[in-house]
C-alpha positions in Angstrom: 3.0 -2.1 -3.3 4.6 -4.8 -1.4 4.5 -6.4 2.4 7.4 -7.5 4.3 7.7 -10.1 7.3 10.6 -10.9 9.3 11.1 -13.3 12.3 13.8 -14.0 15.0 12.9 -17.0 17.0 14.7 -19.3 19.4 13.4 -22.8 17.5 13.2 -23.1 13.4 11.5 -20.2 12.1 10.0 -21.6 8.8 6.4 -22.2 10.0 5.7 -18.3 11.1 8.0 -17.2 8.1 5.5 -19.0 5.8 2.2 -17.8 7.5 3.4 -14.2 8.3 4.7 -13.7 4.8 1.4 -15.3 3.2 -1.0 -13.0 5.4 0.6 -10.1 3.1 -0.9 -11.4 0.0 -3.4 -8.6 -0.5 -0.3 -6.4 -1.2 1.4 -7.8 -4.2 0.5 -10.3 -7.0 3.7 -10.5 -8.8 6.7 -12.4 -7.1 7.3 -13.8 -3.6 10.4 -14.7 -1.7 11.6 -15.8 1.5 15.3 -16.2 3.1 16.6 -17.6 6.4 19.8 -17.7 7.9 21.0 -21.0 9.3 24.1 -20.3 11.1 25.4 -18.2 8.3 24.1 -20.4 5.5 21.9 -18.1 3.8 18.7 -20.4 2.2 16.7 -18.6 -0.5 13.5 -19.3 -2.9 11.5 -17.0 -5.1 8.5 -17.8 -7.1 6.4 -15.9 -9.6 2.8 -16.1 -8.0 0.8 -14.5 -10.8 -1.7 -17.1 -11.7 -1.4 -19.1 -7.9 -1.2 -18.3 -4.4 1.7 -18.1 -1.9 0.9 -21.1 -0.5 0.6 -23.3 -3.2 4.3 -22.2 -4.5 5.9 -22.3 -1.1 4.6 -25.1 0.8 7.3 -27.8 -0.3 10.3 -25.3 -0.2 9.7 -24.4 3.6 10.8 -28.1 4.3 14.5 -26.9 3.2 14.3 -23.1 4.9 16.5 -23.9 7.7 17.4 -21.7 10.6 15.7 -19.3 13.3 15.8 -16.4 11.4 14.1 -15.5 8.1 12.5 -12.7 6.1 10.0 -12.8 3.4 8.2 -10.5 0.8 5.1 -10.4 -1.3 5.9 -8.2 -4.3 3.7 -6.3 -6.8 7.2 -5.6 -8.5 10.7 -7.1 -8.5 11.9 -10.8 -7.6 13.6 -10.6 -4.0 14.9 -11.0 -1.6 18.3 -10.7 -2.9 21.3 -12.1 -1.4 24.6 -10.2 -1.3 28.1 -11.1 -0.1 30.4 -7.9 0.6 32.7 -6.2 2.7 29.5 -6.2 5.4 29.3 -10.1 5.4 27.0 -12.0 3.5 23.1 -10.7 3.8 19.8 -10.7 2.2 17.6 -7.6 1.7 14.0 -6.9 0.6 12.0 -3.9 0.0 9.0 -2.0 -0.3 10.0 1.0 -2.5 9.6 3.3 -5.4 12.9 4.7 -6.9 12.3 7.9 -8.9 15.9 8.0 -9.9 17.0 4.9 -11.1 19.0 5.9 -14.0 21.0 8.2 -12.0 21.7 5.8 -9.0 22.7 3.0 -11.7 25.3 5.4 -13.1 26.7 5.9 -9.4 26.9 2.3 -9.0 28.7 1.8 -12.0 31.0 4.7 -11.4 32.1 2.7 -8.2 32.4 -0.4 -10.2 29.8 -2.2 -9.0 28.0 -4.5 -11.0 24.2 -5.3 -11.6 23.4 -9.3 -12.0 19.5 -9.2 -11.5 16.7 -7.9 -13.9 13.3 -6.9 -13.1 10.7 -6.7 -16.2 13.8 -6.0 -18.4 15.5 -3.1 -16.2 17.3 -3.1 -13.0 15.9 -4.7 -10.1 15.7 -2.2 -7.5 15.9 -4.4 -4.6 19.6 -5.1 -6.0 20.3 -1.6 -6.4 19.4 -0.9 -2.7 21.5 -3.7 -2.0 24.4 -2.0 -3.9 23.9 1.3 -2.5 24.0 -0.2 1.3 27.3 -1.8 0.5 28.8 1.4 -0.2 28.4 2.2 3.5 31.1 1.6 6.2 28.6 -0.5 8.0 24.9 -1.3 7.7 23.9 2.1 9.9 26.0 4.0 7.1 24.5 1.7 4.3 21.2 2.3 5.0 21.8 6.1 5.7 23.2 6.0 2.1 20.0 4.7 0.6 18.1 7.5 2.3 20.2 10.0 1.0 20.1 9.2 -2.6 16.8 7.4 -3.0 14.3 9.9 -4.4 11.1 8.2 -3.6 10.7 5.8 -0.8 12.0 2.7 0.6 11.6 0.5 3.8 13.5 -2.6 4.1 14.4 -5.5 6.1 18.0 -7.1 6.1 18.8 -10.5 7.3 22.2 -10.6 8.8 24.2 -13.5 10.7 23.5 -11.1 14.1 19.5 -10.5 13.1 17.0 -8.8 11.3 17.6 -5.1 10.8 14.2 -3.3 10.0 14.7 0.0 8.4 11.6 2.2 7.7 11.5 4.9 5.1 12.9 8.1 6.0 9.4 10.1 5.8 7.7 6.9 7.0 5.6 6.3 4.0 5.3 2.8 4.5 4.8 1.3 7.8 6.9 -1.6 10.0 5.6 -3.0 12.9 7.4 -5.2 15.6 5.6 -8.1 17.4 6.8 -10.2 20.5 5.8 -13.9 21.5 7.8 -14.5 24.7 11.6 -14.3 23.3 10.7 -14.6 20.1 10.3 -11.5 17.5 8.3 -10.7 14.2 8.7 -7.5 12.0 5.9 -6.7 9.5 4.5 -4.3 7.1 0.9 -5.2 8.6 0.5 -6.0 12.2 -2.4 -8.6 11.8 0.3 -10.7 10.0 1.5 -12.1 13.3 -1.6 -12.1 15.7 -2.3 -15.7 15.0 0.8 -17.0 15.1 1.0 -15.5 19.2 2.8 -12.3 18.7 1.8 -8.9 20.0 2.3 -5.6 18.7 5.1 -4.1 20.9 6.2 -1.0 18.8 6.2 0.7 15.3 9.4 1.5 13.7 9.6 5.1 13.3 9.9 7.0 10.1 13.7 6.8 9.3 14.5 4.8 12.0 16.7 1.1 11.6 16.6 -1.4 14.5 18.4 -4.4 14.7 16.2 -7.5 15.7 18.1 -10.2 17.5 18.1 -13.2 19.5 18.8 -11.4 22.8 16.0 -8.2 21.8 16.0 -4.6 20.0 18.5 -2.1 19.6 18.5 1.1 17.4 21.4 1.4 15.2 19.7 4.6 13.3 17.6 7.4 15.1 14.3 8.2 13.6 13.7 11.6 11.4 11.4 14.2 13.0 9.4 14.3 10.1 6.5 11.8 8.9 4.5 11.5 5.5 2.7 8.0 6.1 0.4 7.2 3.2 -3.0 7.8 3.7 -3.8 5.1 1.4 -3.1 2.2 3.5 -6.0 3.5 5.4 -8.2 4.0 2.7 -7.6 0.9 0.6 -4.4 -0.9 0.6 -4.3 -2.1 4.3 -6.2 -5.1 5.6 -9.1 -4.1 7.7 -7.5 -5.8 11.0 -4.2 -4.1 10.5 -3.0 -0.7 12.3 -0.7 1.9 11.4 0.4 4.4 13.9 -1.6 2.3 16.2 -4.7 3.3 14.1 -6.8 0.6 12.8 -7.8 0.4 9.3 -11.2 -0.8 9.6 -12.1 2.1 12.1 -11.0 4.6 9.8 -13.2 3.4 7.1 -15.9 3.2 9.4 -15.3 6.9 10.6 -15.2 7.8 6.8 -18.5 6.4 6.4 -20.1 7.8 9.4 -19.0 11.2 8.2 -20.4 11.0 4.9 -23.7 9.6 6.0 -24.3 12.4 8.4 -23.7 15.1 5.9 -25.5 13.5 3.0 -29.0 14.6 2.2 -29.8 11.9 -0.5 -33.0 9.7 0.2 -32.2 5.8 -0.4 -33.6 2.6 0.6 -30.5 1.4 2.1 -26.5 1.4 1.7 -24.5 -1.3 0.2 -21.0 -1.7 -0.5 -18.5 -2.2 -3.6 -16.8 -5.1 -2.0 -14.5 -5.7 -0.2 -13.0 -2.2 0.5 -16.0 -0.4 0.8 -17.8 -2.5 3.5 -16.1 -0.9 6.5 -17.4 2.7 5.2 -21.0 1.3 4.0 -21.4 0.3 7.7 -20.5 3.7 9.2 -22.4 5.2 6.4 -25.4 3.1 7.6 -25.1 4.4 11.0 -24.5 8.1 10.3 -27.5 8.1 7.8 -29.7 5.8 9.6 -30.3 3.5 6.8 -30.2 -0.2 6.5 -26.9 -1.6 5.2 -27.4 -4.5 3.0 -25.4 -7.0 0.7 -26.7 -5.6 -2.7 -23.2 -6.9 -4.4 -21.1 -10.1 -3.5 -17.5 -10.7 -3.9 -17.2 -14.3 -5.2 -13.8 -15.3 -3.3 -13.1 -19.3 -4.0 -11.2 -18.3 -6.9 -11.5 -14.2 -7.2 -10.3 -13.6 -3.9 -6.9 -11.4 -5.1 -6.9 -7.6 -4.9 -4.7 -6.8 -7.9 -4.9 -9.6 -10.4 -3.5 -9.1 -14.1 -1.5 -6.0 -15.1 -3.3 -5.5 -18.3 -5.8 -2.8 -17.9 -8.4 -4.8 -20.2 -7.8 -8.2 -18.2 -8.1 -6.2 -14.9 -11.7 -4.7 -15.9 -12.5 -8.5 -16.9 -11.6 -9.6 -13.5 -13.2 -6.9 -11.7 -16.6 -7.9 -13.4 -16.1 -11.7 -12.8 -15.5 -11.5 -9.2 -18.5 -9.2 -8.1 -22.1 -10.9 -8.5 -25.3 -8.5 -8.0 -28.0 -9.7 -6.1 -31.1 -9.0 -8.1 -33.8 -9.4 -5.6 -32.2 -7.0 -3.4 -31.2 -4.4 -5.8 -34.4 -4.6 -7.7 -36.6 -1.5 -7.8 -34.7 0.4 -5.3 -32.5 3.6 -4.9 -29.4 2.6 -3.3 -26.3 4.3 -2.0 -23.0 2.3 -2.9 -19.7 3.2 -1.0 -16.5 2.7 -2.7 -12.8 3.4 -1.5 -11.6 5.6 -4.5 -12.1 6.2 -8.1 -8.9 5.9 -10.4 -9.3 5.4 -14.2 -13.1 5.0 -13.4 -13.4 2.1 -16.1 -14.1 -0.5 -13.4 -16.8 1.5 -11.6 -18.5 2.6 -14.8 -19.0 -1.1 -15.7 -20.2 -2.0 -12.3 -22.5 0.8 -12.7 -23.9 -0.9 -15.5 -24.3 -3.8 -14.1 -25.9 -2.5 -11.2 -28.9 -0.9 -13.5 -29.1 -3.9 -15.5 -29.7 -5.8 -12.2 -32.8 -3.5 -11.9 -31.5 -0.6 -9.6 -34.1 2.5 -9.9 -31.2 4.9 -8.7 -27.6 4.7 -8.0 -25.9 6.9 -5.7 -22.1 6.6 -5.3 -20.2 7.4 -2.1 -16.1 7.8 -2.0 -14.4 7.5 1.1 -11.4 9.9 -0.1 -11.4 12.9 -2.0 -10.7 12.5 -6.2 -7.3 11.5 -7.2 -5.8 14.4 -9.4 -2.1 13.5 -9.2 -0.2 10.0 -9.7 1.4 8.7 -6.6 5.3 9.6 -6.7 6.2 7.8 -3.6 4.5 4.0 -3.9 3.5 1.9 -6.5 -0.2 2.8 -6.0 -2.6 1.7 -8.8 -1.5 1.0 -12.2 -2.0 4.8 -13.3 1.4 5.6 -14.2 0.7 9.6 -15.2 -1.8 12.0 -13.8 -3.9 12.0 -17.2 -4.6 8.6 -16.6 -6.7 9.6 -13.5 -10.5 10.1 -14.5 -10.3 13.3 -12.1 -7.6 14.9 -14.1 -9.0 13.7 -17.5 -12.2 15.9 -16.7 -10.4 18.8 -15.4 -8.7 18.9 -18.8 -12.0 18.8 -20.4 -13.3 21.5 -18.4 -10.3 23.8 -19.1 -10.5 22.8 -22.8 -7.0 21.3 -22.9 -4.9 23.8 -20.9 -5.5 23.5 -17.0 -4.6 27.1 -15.8 -6.0 26.5 -11.9 -5.6 23.2 -10.4 -5.4 24.5 -7.0 -9.4 25.2 -7.1 -9.7 21.7 -8.4 -8.4 20.5 -4.9 -10.9 22.7 -2.7 -14.0 21.0 -2.1 -15.6 24.4 -1.6 -15.3 26.1 -5.3 -17.5 26.1 -8.0 -14.5 24.0 -10.0 -14.6 21.4 -7.6 -18.4 21.1 -8.3 -18.1 21.0 -12.1 -15.3 18.4 -12.0 -17.2 15.8 -9.5 -20.4 16.7 -12.0 -18.0 15.6 -15.1 -17.0 12.7 -13.2 -20.6 11.6 -12.5 -21.6 11.9 -16.1 -18.7 9.9 -17.4 -19.5 7.1 -14.9 -23.4 7.3 -15.6 -24.7 7.2 -11.7 -27.7 9.6 -10.5 -25.4 11.2 -8.1 -21.5 11.0 -6.6 -19.9 12.5 -3.6 -16.4 12.8 -2.3 -15.4 12.9 1.3 -13.1 16.0 1.9 -9.4 16.1 2.8 -10.5 17.6 6.2 -12.5 14.4 6.7 -10.1 12.1 5.8 -7.3 13.7 7.9 -9.8 13.9 10.8 -10.7 10.1 10.4 -7.3 9.0 10.2 -6.6 11.0 13.4 -3.3 12.3 12.5 -2.0 16.1 11.8 -2.3 16.5 8.1 1.5 17.2 8.0 2.2 13.7 9.3 -0.1 12.1 6.5 0.9 11.9 2.9 -1.9 13.2 0.7 0.1 14.1 -2.6 -2.4 12.3 -4.9 -5.3 14.7 -3.7 -3.7 17.9 -3.3 -0.2 17.4 -4.8 1.6 18.3 -1.6 4.6 16.2 0.0 7.5 16.6 1.8 11.0 17.0 -0.6 14.7 15.6 0.4 16.4 18.7 -1.0 19.9 18.2 1.0 22.5 15.3 -0.2 23.5 15.5 3.4 21.6 13.2 5.6 22.3 14.9 8.6 21.3 18.2 7.4 18.2 17.2 5.3 16.1 20.3 4.6 12.4 18.9 4.6 10.0 21.5 3.3 6.4 21.1 2.5 5.9 21.8 -1.4 
């Protein structure tokens, strides 16, 4: 995933831009970039942050970032922002996106005699592709509409122009954008907590498909919103910083409610509940309240040098990092029956290693409780997790084992009331080697979020999603698969 931040101020914006962008560091680890507009002059800096923090790379650069308007991005994919000079004028753009039809759109741009100059991991830079699609429009509104019309996947973006910042949220709102105000200054961000310490207060959420212009004199709408929403449920489950709010719903409160519901329904006997930190903490506190057993920190995260969320791209290195940054507290764990709460199980390799560590630290029984349902489908709309295919997911591999290699009835494994679902969970339990394993149901997840299911993307759990089927943006047919 990635995180966006923009600011329009009466005074030089570099300090606000620096700290606001930095507060999105939990959303990406590969590239970071900032761009400012100083009376028509664009300033741009991009750095690789795979082996260092945003602050260490950009501290010196910010002295050169002049102007009262700027955008920044922490990216888990491509170098951005991209600066473009076109018939629309000079502008900078940064995105949170996943584009599934890149070859098709590359050919479309080439047929229009457009050129690609940026590369991302040996291929076309997705943000440059978005920029080229924008420039095919008669104006920015038409260009953004052109992006929505053609991209299969998702795109939210910030566009820095001479007149202000255009904030355009994905047509189905899969990723969020929120606006804050401080007197006459404005900020727009992926995460609402990013501007609180800078003195901004949330005034509105950009709606799905909506595009607004944030300028020195206020906010105006340049594209109306869509009538559908499919916001990613994993923002509340894992991605979002605990203090962040999406659609005015706090991430930490949702995690607490997921734990509370699990604790109230769970019949396991245990001495206390602990968390797989950090993303399991909110759930564990809620579980403690629901179950009526103490919350203790049986595992501690070593934050001085292992604080970042994603770390290396290589799976073997990622597993090593996962082990290095979590330290068991043997005196707390030894001889105890403990419930451990975590956000999700993707491949299962890291959790399996953590379970071995727990038993090696003297835990008598390990009970794993997961805040969301089993992941059965890879994400088609965001760069969620490192799993690129369904069969990398442990739940899908276990289903294949149970089905003898040919999956005939996937629907039965999505339903938490069936014998097939129970067999899948048992198979996962055997793979990770714990005494018991339970997941929350999809109904529990949606109830904790507090939005109707049709407004939340649950594709990775049940395979459902809205599909944009018409090439005409004004007559888009949105149907539930």
